[in-house]
C-alpha positions in Angstrom: -29.4 -18.1 -0.3 -26.3 -18.1 -2.3 -23.4 -15.7 -2.1 -19.8 -15.4 -4.0 -16.7 -15.4 -2.8 -13.0 -15.1 -2.8 -10.2 -15.3 -0.7 -8.4 -11.5 -0.2 -5.5 -10.5 1.2 -3.2 -6.8 0.7 -1.4 -7.9 -2.2 -4.4 -9.3 -4.3 -6.5 -6.3 -3.9 -5.4 -5.0 -7.4 -6.8 -8.3 -8.8 -10.3 -7.9 -6.5 -10.5 -4.9 -8.7 -9.8 -6.5 -11.9 -12.2 -9.6 -11.1 -15.1 -7.0 -9.4 -14.9 -4.8 -13.0 -14.7 -7.5 -15.4 -18.1 -9.4 -13.3 -19.8 -5.9 -13.2 -19.0 -5.1 -16.6 -20.3 -8.0 -18.6 -23.2 -9.5 -15.9 -26.0 -7.1 -16.2 -27.4 -6.2 -12.8 -25.0 -8.0 -10.6 -25.6 -7.7 -7.0 -25.3 -10.7 -5.2 -23.4 -10.4 -1.8 -19.5 -11.1 -2.0 -18.1 -12.7 1.0 -14.0 -12.0 1.2 -12.4 -14.4 3.4 -9.9 -11.4 5.1 -6.3 -12.8 5.2 -4.3 -9.7 6.5 -6.7 -6.9 5.3 -6.8 -3.1 8.1 -9.6 -1.1 8.4 -8.7 1.0 5.2 -8.0 -2.2 3.1 -12.0 -3.3 3.8 -12.9 0.2 3.1 -11.6 0.0 -0.2 -12.4 -3.3 -1.0 -15.8 -1.9 0.0 -15.3 1.0 -2.7 -14.5 -1.4 -5.3 -17.9 -3.6 -4.6 -20.6 -1.9 -2.4 -21.7 -5.6 -1.1 -18.3 -6.8 0.5 -18.7 -8.8 3.5 -15.9 -10.5 5.4 -14.7 -13.2 7.7 -11.3 -14.3 9.3 -10.0 -18.1 8.8 -9.8 -20.0 11.6 -5.7 -19.5 11.5 -5.0 -22.1 14.0 -6.0 -24.9 11.5 -3.3 -23.7 9.2 -0.2 -23.7 11.6 1.0 -27.3 10.5 0.9 -27.5 6.4 2.3 -30.2 4.0 5.0 -29.5 1.6 4.2 -26.7 -0.7 5.0 -24.0 -3.0 5.5 -21.6 -0.3 4.0 -18.6 -2.6 0.5 -20.6 -2.4 0.5 -20.8 1.6 -2.2 -18.4 1.8 -4.3 -20.5 -0.6 -4.8 -23.2 2.3 -7.4 -20.9 3.9 -9.7 -21.5 0.8 -10.3 -24.9 2.3 -12.0 -22.8 4.7 -14.8 -22.4 2.2 -16.1 -26.0 2.8 -17.3 -25.1 6.2 -18.9 -21.6 5.4 -20.7 -23.4 2.2 -22.5 -25.3 5.5 -24.5 -22.1 5.9 -25.2 -21.6 1.8 -27.3 -22.9 -0.5 -25.6 -22.5 -3.3 -21.9 -20.9 -3.5 -19.2 -20.0 -6.0 -15.8 -19.2 -5.4 -13.7 -17.4 -7.7 -9.3 -16.7 -6.8 -8.8 -13.2 -6.9 -6.4 -13.4 -10.1 -9.1 -14.0 -12.1 -11.0 -11.9 -14.8 -14.1 -12.7 -16.9 -14.6 -12.1 -20.3 -18.3 -12.4 -20.3 -21.2 -12.6 -18.6 -21.5 -15.0 -15.8 -25.2 -14.9 -15.0 -25.1 -18.8 -16.4 -22.5 -19.6 -13.5 -25.1 -17.3 -10.8 -28.0 -19.7 -12.3 -26.3 -22.9 -12.3 -27.9 -25.8 -10.2 -25.1 -27.7 -8.5 -25.3 -31.8 -9.4 -22.8 -33.0 -6.5 -20.9 -31.5 -3.6 -18.5 -29.3 -5.6 -18.4 -28.1 -9.3 -14.9 -27.6 -11.0 -13.8 -27.3 -14.3 -11.9 -30.3 -15.4 -9.3 -29.5 -18.2 -8.7 -32.8 -20.5 -5.3 -32.0 -21.6 -4.0 -32.2 -18.4 -6.4 -34.5 -16.7 -6.9 -32.8 -13.6 -9.2 -30.1 -11.9 -8.2 -26.6 -11.2 -9.7 -25.4 -8.0 -9.0 -21.5 -9.2 -13.5 -21.6 -9.6 -15.6 -23.5 -7.6 -19.4 -24.1 -6.9 -20.4 -25.0 -3.7 -23.0 -27.0 -2.9 -24.5 -26.8 0.9 -22.2 -29.4 2.4 -22.8 -31.3 5.9 -20.4 -30.6 8.4 -18.7 -34.0 7.7 -17.2 -33.1 4.6 -15.0 -30.2 6.1 -13.7 -32.5 8.8 -12.7 -34.9 6.2 -10.9 -32.3 4.4 -9.0 -30.9 7.7 -8.1 -34.8 8.7 -6.5 -35.0 5.6 -4.8 -31.0 5.1 -3.7 -32.4 8.1 -2.0 -35.8 7.3 -1.2 -35.6 3.8 2.4 -35.9 2.6 2.8 -33.2 0.3 0.9 -30.4 -1.6 2.7 -28.6 -3.6 0.1 -26.5 -5.4 -1.7 -26.2 -1.6 -5.7 -26.1 -1.6 -5.2 -28.1 -5.2 -3.3 -30.6 -4.5 -5.5 -31.0 -1.2 -8.8 -31.4 -3.2 -7.3 -33.5 -6.0 -6.2 -35.8 -3.3 -10.1 -35.9 -1.7 -11.5 -36.6 -5.2 -9.3 -39.1 -5.3 -10.6 -40.7 -2.1 -14.0 -40.1 -2.8 -14.4 -37.5 -0.1 -17.0 -35.6 -1.9 -19.0 -35.9 -5.3 -17.7 -33.6 -7.9 -19.4 -32.0 -10.9 -17.1 -31.6 -13.9 -17.4 -27.7 -15.4 -16.9 -27.1 -18.7 -13.3 -25.6 -18.9 -14.5 -22.1 -20.3 -15.3 -20.9 -16.8 -11.8 -21.6 -15.5 -9.2 -21.3 -18.1 -5.8 -20.7 -17.3 -3.5 -17.9 -19.3 -1.0 -21.3 -20.0 -4.0 -22.7 -21.6 -5.4 -19.8 -23.3 -1.9 -19.5 -25.0 -1.6 -23.5 -25.8 -5.1 -23.2 -26.9 -4.5 -20.2 -28.5 -8.0 -19.6 -27.3 -9.9 -16.2 -28.4 -11.6 -14.1 -25.7 -15.4 -15.4 -27.1 -13.4 -19.3 -26.6 -13.5 -18.8 -23.1 -14.9 -17.1 -20.2 -12.6 -17.1 -17.2 -9.3 -16.5 -17.5 -6.7 -17.0 -14.5 -3.7 -15.3 -14.0 -1.6 -18.4 -12.0 2.1 -17.6 -11.4 3.4 -14.3 -11.5 0.6 -11.5 -11.4 -0.3 -8.9 -13.8 -0.3 -6.4 -10.8 3.2 -7.5 -10.1 5.3 -7.0 -13.5 3.6 -9.9 -15.3 5.4 -13.0 -16.7 7.3 -13.2 -20.1 5.7 -14.3 -23.5 2.1 -13.4 -21.9 1.7 -9.4 -22.4 -1.0 -9.6 -24.9 -3.3 -11.4 -21.8 -2.5 -9.0 -19.1 -2.9 -6.3 -21.3 -6.6 -7.6 -21.3 -6.5 -8.0 -17.4 -5.0 -4.0 -17.2 -7.9 -2.9 -19.4 -10.7 -4.3 -16.6 -7.8 -3.1 -13.2 -8.9 0.1 -15.1 -12.5 0.0 -15.4 -11.9 0.4 -19.2 -12.2 4.3 -18.8 
């Protein structure tokens, strides 16, 4: 059993819409279950999400586990909830996590068919020598890995990039195995600018920093115009 999943809050519904529109546009016959980790949605919000994609399912995180957090960049606070998928992944043979500030410029069928060769698959960016956790391919995980992640969350000295800081530290400590995914699946807008890559050079475009639906960021109008087209469904 497999599913696609994301973290979603009221603020990120516009991002979820653009992301889903981009997947449906390019991935013929996409019909996977979409598991949404619900941070603060109301009944109307959940109804809207189901209108955006009919196979949405909602689960709530165990917020008690996140009452005390290591020092972090405050806008990223909700990103810590992504660690809940280390528990949810115990129930699935394969799970693909996607941040709700990503869009895809081509089919993700290859990613949907990809078989994990480790506990996690993460895009690795050689220019920065680091993983980015905006897209994660999960294998079915044993319960001990979630426990290790929670123990690390409560003992790590700092995690400025929230979940990414925790996961990077977990990788350094060999708490689970990792398969490096091609960076084409998770290219940040900053990397897209740096590499001067054309859309065909990458598939996943990740809008880190200020979001397109919140006014965007100077210097990224060309990329944000692409996001807005998917948000509008190319009508």
